[in-house]
Every structure is written in C-alpha cells, then in structure tokens.
KOLNUTI-848033 format. One line per 2 residues: number of its first residue (from 1); their letters; for each residue x, y, z of C-alpha. Coordinates in Angstrom, 2 decimals, padded with zeros to 5 digits. Layout:
NUM> a> X:Y:Z | ...
***
This chain:
1> mr> -037.83:-021.05:-004.83 | -034.24:-021.92:-004.08
3> rv> -033.26:-020.85:-007.60 | -034.94:-017.46:-007.14
5> at> -033.12:-016.98:-003.85 | -029.81:-017.84:-005.51
7> va> -030.41:-015.41:-008.36 | -031.43:-012.67:-005.93
9> kv> -028.29:-013.28:-003.86 | -026.07:-013.06:-006.95
11> vv> -027.76:-009.84:-008.09 | -027.43:-008.21:-004.66
13> lt> -023.79:-009.26:-004.25 | -022.94:-008.12:-007.79
15> aw> -024.57:-004.73:-007.16 | -022.73:-004.41:-003.85
17> ll> -019.42:-005.30:-005.55 | -019.96:-002.65:-008.23
19> it> -020.86:-000.02:-005.63 | -017.75:-000.92:-003.65
21> lf> -015.38:-000.89:-006.64 | -016.75:002.24:-008.36
23> pl> -014.91:004.78:-006.14 | -011.61:003.01:-006.83
25> yw> -012.41:002.91:-010.55 | -013.29:006.62:-010.53
27> iv> -010.03:007.54:-008.78 | -008.01:005.59:-011.37
29> vt> -009.94:007.17:-014.26 | -009.54:010.66:-012.79
31> sl> -005.79:010.15:-012.47 | -005.64:009.35:-016.21
33> kp> -007.73:012.32:-017.41 | -006.27:015.61:-018.67
35> kp> -007.18:018.50:-016.37 | -009.96:019.92:-018.61
37> ei> -011.73:016.55:-018.75 | -011.85:016.17:-014.95
39> fs> -014.46:018.93:-014.73 | -016.17:018.29:-018.07
41> vp> -019.97:018.24:-018.25 | -021.47:015.76:-018.87
43> lk> -019.16:013.49:-016.93 | -016.86:011.22:-018.87
45> yw> -016.60:007.75:-017.40 | -013.48:007.04:-019.43
47> pg> -010.86:009.62:-020.47 | -011.05:010.77:-024.07
49> tv> -007.26:011.06:-024.00 | -005.31:008.94:-021.55
51> tf> -002.50:010.91:-019.94 | 000.06:010.19:-017.24
53> eh> 000.85:013.84:-016.61 | -000.47:013.72:-013.06
55> ya> 001.84:010.81:-012.21 | 004.76:012.65:-013.82
57> dl> 003.96:015.77:-011.79 | 003.99:013.74:-008.58
59> fs> 007.60:012.68:-008.99 | 008.92:015.76:-010.82
61> fa> 007.38:018.79:-009.13 | 006.68:017.09:-005.80
63> df> 009.17:014.83:-004.03 | 006.57:012.09:-003.79
65> ga> 009.15:009.29:-003.86 | 010.62:010.58:-000.58
67> yl> 007.15:010.82:000.97 | 006.47:007.23:-000.11
69> ln> 009.69:006.02:001.55 | 008.87:008.00:004.71
71> sl> 005.44:006.36:004.94 | 006.89:002.91:004.31
73> mv> 009.54:003.37:007.00 | 007.10:004.72:009.57
75> sl> 004.42:002.11:008.87 | 006.75:-000.91:008.76
77> va> 008.71:000.02:011.89 | 005.64:001.05:013.89
79> ag> 003.56:-001.95:012.79 | 006.43:-004.34:013.48
81> sv> 006.98:-002.85:016.94 | 003.27:-002.91:017.74
83> ta> 002.99:-006.54:016.66 | 006.05:-007.60:018.67
85> ig> 004.79:-005.87:021.82 | 001.30:-007.24:021.23
87> vl> 002.66:-010.79:020.91 | 004.42:-010.54:024.28
89> gg> 001.67:-008.58:026.03 | -001.10:-010.81:024.71
91> yt> 000.76:-013.91:025.88 | 001.16:-012.43:029.37
93> la> -002.52:-011.56:029.67 | -003.65:-014.92:028.29
95> rf> -001.32:-017.25:030.19 | -000.59:-015.59:033.54
97> af> -003.01:-014.74:036.35 | -001.76:-011.76:038.34
99> pg> -003.36:-009.04:040.48 | -004.75:-006.23:038.36
101> rg> -005.01:-008.18:035.13 | -008.70:-007.34:034.76
103> vl> -008.03:-003.67:035.53 | -005.26:-003.61:032.93
105> ml> -007.55:-005.11:030.31 | -010.23:-002.56:031.17
107> af> -007.68:000.25:030.89 | -006.65:-000.99:027.44
109> lv> -010.29:-001.00:026.33 | -010.99:002.44:027.80
111> tq> -008.06:003.97:025.89 | -009.77:002.94:022.66
113> mi> -012.86:004.95:023.61 | -011.07:008.23:024.34
115> pl> -011.07:010.69:021.40 | -007.51:011.28:020.29
117> fi> -007.78:015.05:020.12 | -008.26:015.21:023.91
119> al> -004.64:014.18:024.43 | -003.29:016.20:021.51
121> gp> -002.24:019.26:023.53 | -000.22:017.42:026.22
123> ly> 001.18:015.07:023.58 | 002.35:017.98:021.44
125> ll> 004.08:019.60:024.42 | 005.74:016.30:025.30
127> ms> 006.95:015.81:021.74 | 008.28:019.37:021.70
129> dl> 010.14:018.91:025.01 | 011.71:015.69:023.72
131> dl> 012.68:017.37:020.42 | 010.65:014.85:018.44
133> ln> 008.61:017.25:016.32 | 009.26:016.94:012.59
135> rl> 011.00:013.62:013.20 | 009.85:010.27:011.84
137> ag> 011.04:008.57:015.03 | 008.65:010.71:017.05
139> lm> 005.74:009.80:014.78 | 006.63:006.11:015.09
141> lv> 006.60:006.34:018.91 | 003.18:007.99:018.89
143> yv> 001.75:005.34:016.57 | 003.17:002.53:018.70
145> am> 001.69:004.02:021.86 | -001.65:004.50:020.11
147> lv> -001.93:000.95:018.71 | -000.31:-001.27:021.37
149> pf> -003.42:-001.56:023.61 | -005.65:-002.75:020.78
151> at> -002.97:-005.09:019.39 | -002.47:-006.61:022.84
153> ii> -006.20:-007.24:023.23 | -006.36:-008.85:019.79
155> mr> -003.35:-011.07:020.43 | -004.75:-012.14:023.80
157> gf> -007.85:-013.41:022.02 | -005.76:-015.45:019.59
159> ye> -003.63:-016.92:022.39 | -006.73:-018.07:024.25
161> rv> -007.65:-020.19:021.21 | -004.35:-022.09:021.43
163> pv> -004.59:-025.04:023.88 | -002.28:-024.75:026.87
165> al> -001.66:-028.49:026.45 | 000.64:-027.74:023.48
167> ee> 002.99:-025.74:025.69 | 002.77:-028.23:028.53
169> aa> 003.73:-031.07:026.18 | 006.78:-029.10:025.01
171> qv> 007.76:-028.34:028.60 | 007.45:-032.01:029.53
173> dg> 009.98:-032.69:026.76 | 012.39:-030.27:028.43
175> as> 011.61:-026.97:026.70 | 011.45:-023.79:028.75
177> rl> 008.36:-021.60:028.63 | 010.08:-019.19:026.26
179> va> 011.20:-021.97:023.92 | 007.72:-023.51:024.00
181> mv> 006.22:-020.15:023.14 | 008.61:-019.48:020.25
183> rv> 008.70:-022.96:018.73 | 005.19:-024.25:019.47
185> vi> 002.77:-021.39:020.03 | 004.08:-018.71:017.65
187> pv> 003.87:-020.94:014.52 | 000.23:-021.69:015.37
189> ml> -000.33:-017.96:015.91 | 000.99:-016.80:012.52
191> pg> -002.48:-015.98:011.10 | -003.26:-013.85:014.17
193> ia> 000.13:-012.15:014.02 | -000.34:-011.39:010.31
195> at> -003.82:-009.95:010.93 | -002.48:-007.77:013.76
197> fi> 000.45:-006.56:011.65 | -001.71:-005.64:008.66
199> fa> -004.17:-003.81:010.93 | -001.35:-001.77:012.48
201> fv> 000.28:-001.13:009.09 | -002.92:000.17:007.49
203> qc> -003.65:002.39:010.49 | -000.18:003.95:010.31
205> wn> -000.22:004.20:006.51 | -003.52:006.09:006.36
207> el> -003.19:008.22:009.51 | -003.37:011.99:008.88
209> fl> -004.47:013.75:012.07 | -001.33:013.08:014.14
211> ai> 001.03:013.25:011.18 | -000.17:016.69:010.10
213> tf> 000.09:017.90:013.71 | 003.63:016.70:014.41
215> id> 005.18:016.87:010.93 | 005.70:020.16:009.11
217> se> 009.10:019.59:007.54 | 009.21:018.68:003.84
219> da> 011.85:016.03:004.54 | 009.66:014.19:007.05
221> kt> 006.25:014.34:005.36 | 004.32:011.13:004.93
223> ip> 001.92:010.43:002.07 | -001.29:011.59:003.86
225> va> 000.39:014.89:004.81 | 001.71:015.34:001.27
227> mn> -001.72:014.62:-000.23 | -003.27:017.17:002.10
229> sf> -001.05:019.82:000.51 | -002.94:019.35:-002.78
231> it> -005.82:021.17:-001.08 | -005.14:024.91:-001.14
233> qy> -007.21:027.91:-000.19 | -008.55:028.43:-003.70
235> di> -008.13:025.13:-005.50 | -007.90:021.35:-005.19
237> dw> -005.57:019.53:-007.54 | -007.87:016.56:-008.15
239> gs> -005.67:014.99:-010.83 | -002.56:014.87:-008.66
241> ma> -004.57:013.77:-005.65 | -006.11:010.91:-007.61
243> aa> -002.69:009.85:-008.92 | -001.23:010.01:-005.40
245> tv> -004.12:007.90:-004.12 | -003.48:005.21:-006.75
247> vs> 000.24:005.14:-005.96 | -000.39:005.03:-002.20
249> vv> -002.73:002.04:-002.55 | -000.10:-000.11:-004.30
251> pt> 002.08:-000.96:-001.23 | -000.99:-001.97:000.77
253> lv> -002.23:-004.20:-002.05 | 001.21:-005.82:-002.35
255> lf> 001.29:-006.47:001.40 | -002.21:-007.96:001.34
257> aa> -001.30:-010.17:-001.61 | 001.89:-011.38:000.08
259> ir> 000.22:-012.53:003.29 | -003.39:-012.92:002.19
261> ry> -003.59:-016.55:003.34 | -002.60:-015.66:006.89
263> iv> -004.91:-012.65:006.93 | -007.96:-014.71:005.94
265> eg> -007.12:-017.37:008.51 | -006.51:-014.76:011.18
267> lt> -009.68:-012.77:010.56 | -011.83:-015.89:010.52
269> ag> -010.15:-017.61:013.46 | -012.84:-016.47:015.86
271> av> -015.67:-017.63:013.64 | -015.29:-021.33:014.42
273> kg> -014.93:-022.76:017.90 | -011.97:-025.04:018.40
***
C-alpha cells in the first residue's frame, strides 16, 4: 500500500511539474521559431528551423538593452530601499511598545487590501506636480511607497522569531542597541532579508500597470512597458514578445540562483517553531 502511495505521489508531482514547466518551454520554443511556423497548423512543438531573428530584432530594431538596464536600475534601487526601510520598520514594530502600534499595523494591512487603481488619479496628479512623470526616480518612489507596508509586516514577523535574549546579551557586554541590532540580529535575519528583497525585486520587475501609466518616454521605458508595445491595434508580435520574455526572465533566475539558500531558509522560517 505504501508503495502504491509513493508511485501515485511521484506520478502526480511529475505531472504537476510538466504542467508548470510547459508554458516556459513553449515561450522558449516560440522565440526560436521563424514567424511562419509560429502560426502553423498543426502546431509544431519544436521549430523545424531554429532561428534567433527575434532576439536580433530586440536589440537592433528596438532598444531593448536600454529597457533592460532601466528595469534593473528601478528594481534594484526600489527593492533595496524597500528592504532597508522594512528592516528598520520591522525592528521598531517588533521590539518597541508605543501608543498606536496596533493601529499602525492595521493601517499597513488595510493598504494591501485597497485596489491600486483607486489611488491612480491623485497619484498621477501628484507625480505631475512634482515633475516626476517619465522619470525612473518617480517610478522608484511609487514602488517604494507601494511595497514598504508589506515589507515591514514581513520583517516584523522575522524579528519576532529572533530571541530578545541575543540582544540583551550583547548589551550586557557593552554594545548599544544599534550595535546589537547590526552585529547580532541582522546576521540571524539574513534569510528573511533575502526573502523580502527578492519579493520586492520581482514585484518591481514585473509591474506594468503603474509603469505604463507614469512612463511614456522611450528613454525611461521598463521591460513590461516595452513588451506591451509589441501589442498593436492589428497585430501581436508573438516572436519578439516570446524572445523578450526569455531575456527578461534571465536576471530573475540569476538573482534566485545567487541567494537561493537564503530564500529557502527565509520562506520556510515560519514553518518550524523555534
């Protein structure tokens, strides 16, 4: 009976893996097909002739390299800022009792329930008054404001898993609260910090709604905005869109690979009670 259960589990997990990976496989294959083969009937699950014309078009006819750098700059700066603010804010909420702390936490949670488009009008007017439209700095500020509440809540949860006794021991040895936080708590918190950073980075990297609203200049376009331009009134350039999707996935995969150990530890930190 146990053997049957094991076989069934393997079959189900294998099927689920194939279902999960097939869209990625299909995007890669589409990016390698000549244009006539993309719409061929019956479908071809592997290109008859492998071509890199769609990748060449990305960097020759479209300034995709600049869009890639814009997205990297926006995502890294915004995610880094969000993580830094979340580290400080989460520590404050976890370690200090002050009037209104519960209200502040509730306000952070409520902001996550409000549809973003409700604030779009006032936000657009504010960005226009501050001359931040079509500027990457303006997009970074919006992303930071959007993600800080959630990052603070996440970091507070990680801080509450770290025993206060660690800080108290450091303070007994003469360390200030700030030194104890930086030298004792932060190293223990690295998995949580990595998980928060990667969450913020992916959110900024994939975000389209705000970017397409505030960015119209060719010089300031990010990858999602650039990919949206492949959709025209009469046609969709599926080959170029597939190639752009493959290229846009690479930085995220590299980031995941670089800090995968911390991400796994951070995402599973709440699964086991300390």
